[in-house]
C-alpha positions as MATLAB code, in Angstrom:
seq = 'MAKTAVQWVARPRLPDDHYVSSTIYTDPNIFQEEHQKIFGHTWKFVCHESELPLPGDFRTVEHVGKPLLVTRGQNGSIQTFFNACPHRGAKLVNEPRGNAKNFTCFFHLWSFNNQGECVSITAPKGYEECGLTPKDCGLRKVKTAVKLGMVFVNLDDNAEDFEKNVGDIMACLEEPMGTVPLEVFHIHRVVMKCNWKQWHETNMEAYHEWGHVVNRTTGIVADGYNEMLTVVNENGHATVKPPKPLEIKYDKYKGWDKREANPLPGLTASEFRVVDLFPNTTIILRATTLRIDTCIPVAPGVTILEQRGLGIKGESPEDRAERVKHHNQYWGPMGRNISEDVLFVEAVEATNRAGTSEYGILARRQGGKGQDDEMMRAYYRVWARMMGRKASDPHGQNS';
ca = [
     -45.658  -92.730  -21.704;
     -49.031  -91.720  -23.385;
     -51.912  -91.891  -21.950;
     -55.214  -93.776  -22.386;
     -58.725  -92.071  -22.490;
     -59.301  -92.599  -18.709;
     -55.839  -91.203  -17.695;
     -56.184  -88.301  -19.853;
     -59.101  -86.749  -18.139;
     -58.109  -87.967  -14.652;
     -57.510  -85.241  -12.112;
     -53.703  -84.428  -11.625;
     -52.520  -85.912   -8.321;
     -51.568  -82.409   -7.419;
     -52.762  -79.739   -4.691;
     -56.185  -78.266   -5.442;
     -54.529  -74.801   -6.248;
     -51.961  -76.090   -8.567;
     -54.334  -76.792  -11.429;
     -57.425  -75.826  -13.178;
     -60.527  -76.995  -15.066;
     -60.303  -76.144  -18.622;
     -63.980  -75.306  -18.141;
     -63.489  -71.989  -16.168;
     -62.214  -70.537  -19.556;
     -64.871  -72.215  -22.133;
     -68.273  -72.484  -20.037;
     -70.618  -69.485  -20.768;
     -72.469  -69.725  -17.206;
     -68.932  -69.357  -15.602;
     -68.527  -66.435  -17.880;
     -71.455  -64.365  -16.835;
     -71.136  -65.455  -13.341;
     -67.722  -63.800  -13.539;
     -69.431  -60.440  -14.823;
     -71.386  -60.787  -11.568;
     -69.549  -61.749   -8.787;
     -65.957  -60.841   -9.815;
     -66.115  -57.541  -12.403;
     -69.260  -56.091  -10.229;
     -66.933  -55.674   -7.689;
     -63.306  -55.209   -8.386;
     -61.522  -52.084   -9.586;
     -60.945  -51.962  -13.558;
     -58.325  -49.751  -15.257;
     -60.434  -47.764  -18.025;
     -57.954  -44.905  -19.376;
     -54.948  -42.567  -18.479;
     -55.582  -39.146  -17.225;
     -53.665  -37.762  -19.970;
     -56.288  -38.754  -22.607;
     -58.616  -36.175  -20.357;
     -56.317  -33.210  -20.390;
     -58.729  -30.525  -20.258;
     -61.957  -29.715  -18.156;
     -64.694  -31.018  -20.262;
     -62.637  -33.887  -21.705;
     -64.413  -37.414  -21.963;
     -64.033  -40.608  -23.367;
     -66.586  -43.456  -23.519;
     -65.796  -46.988  -22.427;
     -67.166  -50.384  -22.014;
     -66.975  -52.653  -19.011;
     -68.445  -56.130  -19.026;
     -71.238  -54.973  -21.590;
     -71.841  -51.701  -19.916;
     -71.438  -48.348  -21.378;
     -69.573  -45.895  -19.399;
     -68.734  -42.524  -19.891;
     -65.463  -40.939  -18.243;
     -64.809  -37.153  -18.085;
     -62.723  -34.367  -16.484;
     -65.560  -31.662  -14.759;
     -64.692  -28.279  -14.888;
     -63.113  -28.550  -11.504;
     -60.528  -30.883  -12.980;
     -61.527  -33.887  -11.381;
     -62.116  -37.135  -13.284;
     -65.634  -38.752  -12.671;
     -67.279  -41.784  -14.291;
     -70.784  -42.063  -15.160;
     -73.086  -44.942  -16.967;
     -73.636  -43.630  -20.455;
     -77.405  -43.785  -20.547;
     -80.008  -41.019  -19.894;
     -82.153  -41.498  -17.033;
     -85.165  -40.484  -18.678;
     -85.660  -43.447  -21.392;
     -82.189  -45.113  -21.050;
     -80.825  -44.096  -24.361;
     -77.072  -43.934  -24.778;
     -76.378  -40.372  -23.782;
     -72.777  -39.812  -25.410;
     -71.985  -41.856  -29.026;
     -68.751  -40.441  -29.808;
     -65.788  -42.231  -28.667;
     -64.143  -38.956  -27.118;
     -64.429  -35.347  -27.186;
     -64.786  -32.144  -24.983;
     -67.961  -30.961  -23.623;
     -69.570  -28.875  -20.890;
     -73.005  -30.819  -21.057;
     -74.224  -33.866  -22.832;
     -77.216  -33.653  -24.519;
     -79.331  -36.869  -25.291;
     -80.227  -37.377  -28.765;
     -83.489  -38.601  -28.232;
     -85.100  -36.479  -26.413;
     -82.904  -33.724  -25.394;
     -82.368  -33.695  -21.929;
     -78.910  -32.347  -20.632;
     -76.569  -33.067  -18.182;
     -73.443  -31.374  -17.157;
     -70.014  -33.017  -16.811;
     -70.734  -33.243  -12.680;
     -73.568  -35.754  -13.833;
     -76.179  -33.562  -13.047;
     -79.313  -32.987  -14.881;
     -79.163  -29.154  -16.076;
     -82.760  -28.888  -18.615;
     -85.511  -31.293  -19.631;
     -87.002  -30.533  -22.738;
     -90.774  -28.770  -22.101;
     -90.650  -29.630  -18.530;
     -94.053  -28.024  -17.766;
     -95.453  -31.802  -18.551;
     -93.880  -32.941  -15.579;
     -95.433  -30.626  -13.679;
     -98.221  -32.725  -12.592;
     -95.993  -35.234  -11.014;
     -93.581  -33.355   -9.482;
     -90.724  -34.226  -11.481;
     -87.484  -31.791  -11.630;
     -84.170  -31.725  -13.031;
     -82.900  -32.508   -9.472;
     -84.455  -35.812   -9.609;
     -82.705  -37.010  -12.773;
     -78.622  -37.106  -12.284;
     -76.300  -39.569  -14.013;
     -75.733  -42.689  -12.128;
     -72.083  -42.109  -10.651;
     -69.649  -44.910  -10.825;
     -67.020  -45.076   -8.057;
     -63.558  -43.648   -9.358;
     -60.051  -43.864   -8.521;
     -56.940  -42.188  -10.092;
     -53.689  -43.629   -8.911;
     -50.143  -42.325  -10.705;
     -52.290  -41.194  -13.533;
     -54.194  -44.425  -14.202;
     -58.021  -44.414  -14.027;
     -59.895  -47.105  -12.391;
     -63.478  -47.437  -11.909;
     -65.489  -49.821   -9.751;
     -69.394  -50.933  -10.246;
     -70.034  -51.184   -6.720;
     -70.569  -48.110   -4.371;
     -69.471  -49.891   -1.216;
     -66.293  -51.541   -2.857;
     -63.444  -51.214   -0.669;
     -61.256  -48.050   -1.589;
     -58.619  -48.579   -4.432;
     -55.580  -47.570   -2.167;
     -56.757  -49.997    0.359;
     -57.388  -52.786   -1.719;
     -54.009  -52.447   -3.692;
     -51.799  -52.167   -0.917;
     -48.444  -51.586   -1.334;
     -48.109  -53.778   -4.591;
     -47.723  -50.504   -6.719;
     -44.752  -49.122   -4.263;
     -42.263  -49.951   -7.378;
     -44.146  -47.821   -9.595;
     -44.143  -44.701   -7.554;
     -40.935  -42.997   -8.550;
     -40.928  -43.661  -12.482;
     -44.763  -43.114  -12.937;
     -45.426  -40.580  -10.186;
     -42.571  -37.793  -10.278;
     -42.673  -36.587  -14.024;
     -46.063  -36.348  -16.044;
     -46.562  -39.085  -18.468;
     -48.860  -38.975  -21.812;
     -50.545  -41.912  -23.750;
     -48.354  -41.897  -27.259;
     -50.026  -45.134  -28.719;
     -53.243  -47.109  -27.958;
     -53.948  -50.269  -30.211;
     -56.620  -53.281  -29.820;
     -56.261  -56.717  -30.561;
     -59.302  -59.014  -30.973;
     -58.400  -62.415  -29.766;
     -59.859  -65.965  -29.777;
     -59.496  -66.756  -26.155;
     -60.426  -66.063  -22.512;
     -59.811  -63.183  -20.963;
     -58.258  -64.977  -18.211;
     -55.386  -66.869  -20.744;
     -54.561  -63.355  -21.558;
     -53.948  -62.038  -17.984;
     -52.201  -65.354  -17.102;
     -49.533  -64.381  -19.938;
     -48.427  -61.496  -17.387;
     -48.412  -63.553  -14.417;
     -46.373  -66.726  -15.287;
     -42.591  -65.985  -16.466;
     -42.047  -69.633  -17.219;
     -43.612  -68.708  -20.789;
     -40.997  -66.520  -21.512;
     -39.097  -69.932  -23.004;
     -41.401  -69.025  -25.412;
     -40.234  -65.906  -26.669;
     -36.702  -65.563  -28.817;
     -36.221  -62.016  -27.600;
     -36.904  -63.028  -23.773;
     -34.994  -66.028  -23.994;
     -31.864  -64.434  -25.492;
     -32.302  -61.033  -23.565;
     -34.235  -61.648  -19.895;
     -33.856  -65.043  -18.807;
     -29.855  -64.858  -18.969;
     -29.703  -61.700  -16.887;
     -28.036  -61.874  -13.587;
     -30.370  -62.503  -10.710;
     -33.253  -63.499  -12.957;
     -34.113  -66.785  -10.903;
     -33.950  -64.903   -7.720;
     -36.602  -62.589   -8.673;
     -39.011  -62.990   -5.835;
     -43.070  -63.467   -6.380;
     -44.895  -60.801   -3.833;
     -48.669  -61.569   -3.824;
     -51.635  -59.758   -1.686;
     -54.621  -61.206   -0.402;
     -56.833  -59.163   -2.943;
     -54.973  -61.308   -6.085;
     -52.508  -58.602   -6.988;
     -48.768  -59.454   -7.580;
     -45.640  -57.794   -8.265;
     -41.999  -59.327   -8.361;
     -39.137  -58.087   -6.332;
     -35.600  -58.589   -7.669;
     -32.702  -58.443   -5.050;
     -31.147  -55.911   -7.365;
     -32.135  -54.162  -10.402;
     -32.574  -56.814  -13.377;
     -30.451  -55.774  -16.277;
     -32.221  -57.264  -19.333;
     -29.372  -57.753  -21.880;
     -31.173  -56.286  -25.181;
     -28.080  -56.035  -27.169;
     -27.730  -60.228  -27.052;
     -30.832  -59.754  -29.597;
     -29.571  -58.951  -33.009;
     -30.370  -55.798  -34.246;
     -30.936  -54.170  -30.967;
     -29.087  -51.873  -28.840;
     -28.509  -51.160  -24.822;
     -31.230  -48.882  -23.357;
     -28.738  -46.635  -21.690;
     -30.593  -43.541  -23.136;
     -33.597  -41.875  -21.198;
     -34.522  -44.458  -18.824;
     -37.880  -43.480  -17.087;
     -37.286  -41.838  -13.574;
     -35.524  -44.314  -10.931;
     -35.187  -47.250  -13.500;
     -31.736  -48.257  -14.446;
     -30.871  -48.553  -18.413;
     -32.365  -51.983  -18.681;
     -34.196  -52.670  -15.924;
     -37.508  -54.353  -15.726;
     -40.794  -54.131  -13.381;
     -44.105  -55.391  -13.473;
     -47.417  -55.074  -11.359;
     -50.643  -57.503  -11.922;
     -53.856  -56.257  -10.758;
     -56.666  -58.431  -10.261;
     -58.737  -59.490  -12.522;
     -57.309  -58.015  -15.474;
     -55.177  -54.992  -15.485;
     -50.777  -55.362  -15.959;
     -48.454  -51.941  -15.823;
     -44.892  -53.214  -17.459;
     -42.006  -51.031  -17.598;
     -38.541  -51.898  -19.451;
     -36.558  -48.998  -18.892;
     -37.130  -46.560  -21.409;
     -41.043  -47.106  -21.586;
     -43.691  -48.510  -20.396;
     -47.173  -50.474  -21.070;
     -50.940  -50.813  -19.516;
     -52.474  -53.830  -20.341;
     -56.287  -54.398  -19.985;
     -58.871  -56.698  -21.394;
     -62.416  -56.610  -22.133;
     -64.297  -59.858  -22.013;
     -66.768  -60.256  -25.012;
     -67.305  -64.037  -24.863;
     -66.137  -67.085  -23.175;
     -63.729  -67.427  -25.979;
     -63.373  -63.532  -27.642;
     -61.137  -60.986  -25.569;
     -60.677  -57.469  -26.629;
     -56.732  -56.822  -25.586;
     -56.167  -52.960  -25.189;
     -52.706  -51.643  -24.720;
     -51.168  -48.634  -23.975;
     -47.754  -47.037  -24.320;
     -46.777  -44.512  -22.746;
     -43.813  -41.762  -22.511;
     -42.358  -38.505  -20.571;
     -44.878  -35.495  -21.618;
     -42.999  -32.540  -23.012;
     -39.762  -34.515  -23.745;
     -37.734  -33.809  -26.691;
     -38.827  -35.163  -30.397;
     -35.722  -37.321  -30.202;
     -36.225  -38.826  -26.825;
     -39.849  -39.428  -27.613;
     -38.801  -41.135  -30.798;
     -36.399  -43.524  -29.203;
     -38.798  -44.110  -26.917;
     -41.740  -45.153  -29.123;
     -38.853  -47.306  -31.139;
     -37.837  -49.228  -28.140;
     -41.969  -49.559  -27.257;
     -42.330  -50.734  -30.747;
     -39.760  -53.596  -30.780;
     -41.396  -55.560  -27.980;
     -45.003  -54.304  -27.519;
     -46.086  -52.305  -30.636;
     -48.623  -54.646  -32.898;
     -45.615  -55.622  -35.266;
     -43.458  -55.845  -31.954;
     -41.652  -59.257  -31.132;
     -43.491  -60.200  -27.989;
     -47.327  -59.400  -28.332;
     -47.871  -61.429  -31.491;
     -46.411  -64.430  -30.012;
     -48.128  -63.850  -26.562;
     -51.535  -63.883  -28.867;
     -50.838  -66.979  -30.771;
     -50.011  -68.880  -27.402;
     -53.022  -67.886  -25.969;
     -55.169  -68.736  -28.903;
     -53.264  -72.302  -28.879;
     -54.517  -72.912  -25.464;
     -58.040  -71.954  -26.436;
     -58.384  -73.844  -29.164;
     -57.743  -77.221  -27.495;
     -59.911  -76.035  -24.555;
     -62.929  -75.237  -26.940;
     -62.519  -78.643  -28.477;
     -62.641  -80.584  -25.533;
     -59.235  -81.737  -26.008;
     -57.553  -80.055  -23.174;
     -58.628  -81.220  -19.479;
     -56.620  -79.302  -17.062;
     -53.935  -76.294  -17.027;
     -51.008  -77.216  -14.260;
     -49.871  -74.230  -12.456;
     -47.217  -76.346  -10.508;
     -44.150  -74.787  -10.753;
     -42.315  -74.102   -7.276;
     -38.844  -72.321   -6.746;
     -39.524  -70.934   -3.359;
     -41.358  -68.186   -4.831;
     -38.699  -66.891   -7.077;
     -37.650  -66.850  -10.881;
     -40.497  -68.474  -13.014;
     -42.579  -69.930   -9.965;
     -46.336  -70.476  -10.657;
     -47.217  -68.468   -7.313;
     -48.594  -65.506   -8.783;
     -51.343  -67.726  -10.696;
     -52.054  -69.827   -7.866;
     -52.611  -66.928   -5.666;
     -54.524  -65.365   -8.207;
     -56.783  -68.393   -8.719;
     -57.526  -68.635   -4.782;
     -58.816  -64.987   -4.996;
     -60.875  -66.184   -7.828;
     -62.316  -69.036   -6.255;
     -63.084  -66.878   -3.217;
     -65.189  -64.664   -5.348;
     -66.669  -66.885   -7.343;
     -67.599  -69.362   -4.363;
     -66.123  -72.471   -6.391;
     -62.746  -73.933   -6.786;
     -61.067  -73.277  -10.324;
     -60.021  -76.951  -10.213;
     -63.092  -78.451   -9.912;
     -65.891  -75.390  -10.757;
     -68.653  -77.618  -11.132;
     -68.217  -79.772   -7.979;
     -67.713  -83.081   -9.353;
     -64.706  -84.061   -7.176;
     -66.073  -82.904   -4.124;
];
């Protein structure tokens, strides 16, 4: 039956990790605290190494409000620095990407090489009295890791190494992403009116596939779909492990064909794989193509979604065209899934922001299989551990 006002706001009669308070998405203090306690200490995907193919190539990115400079050094290694001149704090590089052996600050013309060393100070004689020299003025280095071509950064110098942090959760990506060179062929951004966690949830819970016409037509009907096993680790990363390759029935959707041509290495013609990395990176493979999601928190109710489509470097124009077609059917800006997912999360945000939703329910249990909500429950257990508060009761009202 319909609920009264008192019943509507009552705490769900569920275990603490089976629901979340809507205020974790809307409270500006929680949003700022996440910057410090979560994003300040976790690994964040920033780009793919194919975006930096040559020594001297660079990209400028932003991570929780901090401008960063990602560059491939003359020795071929990829490094990351704060995009800030140590002299007076001016933003050092303003271009989104390019190639440079040295970076010169436009404010006072101090220069730095792509190893982060200060190589020249304008009119250095003026600093002789205080003893300041270029060797004292290097850029602030950011911990960087490259895994299967993906570049990750961590603002915490003392953070656990990336490989140890993710464990073997990315093992299902090793063959398709690690045996042939890949390159980014598509990047797009979407500004969404939602909290950053709401988008990541769409990549963790399979239950919302009922909301996608394509998914409920081609995926949910696949043999073994309800036998997919959810696998999570202690750091909030997750994947699914089907008992056998899950054959998505793409030709069940009118106008689409089977994906028999040119699958990625190790994948069957219609296979699906996914890895979710805490706090907000997802890698999804569908037979012939793959996408990497990451989202940039702007405000409690504003998020920039950044998505990359990847193909095999050096493949024929015909194979690339087919791969791009398959990518865009699902994931391009005019594809079937992405626009629907944005509508889903913005609909949730609208009621959370208005105060008409009190809780989100994460209570599906199917023995860890199929459309079980265990990925999200595990995710919010780690969120609670890092934040020092329960996602179900973030303000301690029910303690």
